[in-house]
C-alpha positions in Angstrom: 75.0 -81.2 173.0 76.9 -83.4 170.9 76.6 -87.1 172.0 78.6 -88.7 169.3 81.4 -88.3 166.9 79.3 -89.9 164.0 76.1 -87.8 163.0 74.1 -90.6 162.2 74.6 -92.3 165.7 74.4 -88.8 167.1 70.7 -88.6 165.7 69.7 -92.0 166.5 70.7 -91.1 170.3 68.9 -88.1 170.2 65.9 -90.1 169.2 66.6 -92.7 171.8 66.5 -89.9 174.6 63.1 -88.1 173.3 61.6 -91.4 173.1 62.3 -92.4 176.5 61.7 -88.8 177.9 58.2 -89.2 176.3 57.6 -92.8 177.7 58.8 -91.5 181.0 56.2 -88.9 181.1 53.6 -91.2 179.8 54.1 -94.0 182.3 55.8 -92.2 185.4 58.9 -94.7 185.0 62.4 -93.3 185.1 65.4 -94.3 183.0 69.4 -93.2 183.3 70.8 -93.4 180.1 74.7 -93.6 180.1 77.2 -93.2 177.1 80.6 -94.1 177.7 82.8 -94.0 174.9 86.1 -96.3 175.2 87.9 -93.5 173.3 89.7 -91.0 175.5 89.1 -88.3 172.8 85.2 -88.2 173.3 83.1 -87.2 176.3 80.9 -89.4 178.6 77.4 -88.2 178.5 74.3 -89.0 181.2 70.6 -88.3 180.7 68.4 -88.6 183.7 64.8 -89.0 183.6 64.8 -87.7 180.0 67.2 -85.0 180.4 71.0 -84.8 179.7 72.8 -83.6 182.7 75.6 -80.7 181.8 78.5 -81.4 181.0 79.6 -79.3 184.0 77.7 -81.4 186.4 79.6 -82.8 189.2 77.9 -86.1 189.0 79.8 -88.6 187.2 78.7 -91.5 185.2 79.2 -94.3 187.5 77.5 -92.1 190.1 74.6 -91.9 188.1 74.4 -95.6 187.5 75.2 -96.3 191.2 72.2 -94.3 191.9 69.8 -95.9 189.3 70.6 -99.1 190.8 70.1 -98.0 194.1 66.7 -96.8 193.2 65.9 -100.2 192.0 66.6 -101.5 195.4 69.0 -104.1 194.3 
């Protein structure tokens, strides 16, 4: 899965997602990671609980953010 057009940024994002996944498993915390590029030629990406959702998912980035905020109770 490509997260970013720049290979160095791509590697950093994969490492970040892996680190969040490990942290979540060890602490029972949950995170929503959303990457929304401003350029229309790049795709948005969402990772829930350390796992990227597929590009075919019906869940949109703004919906993922709304769910995450609602779970916080704010």
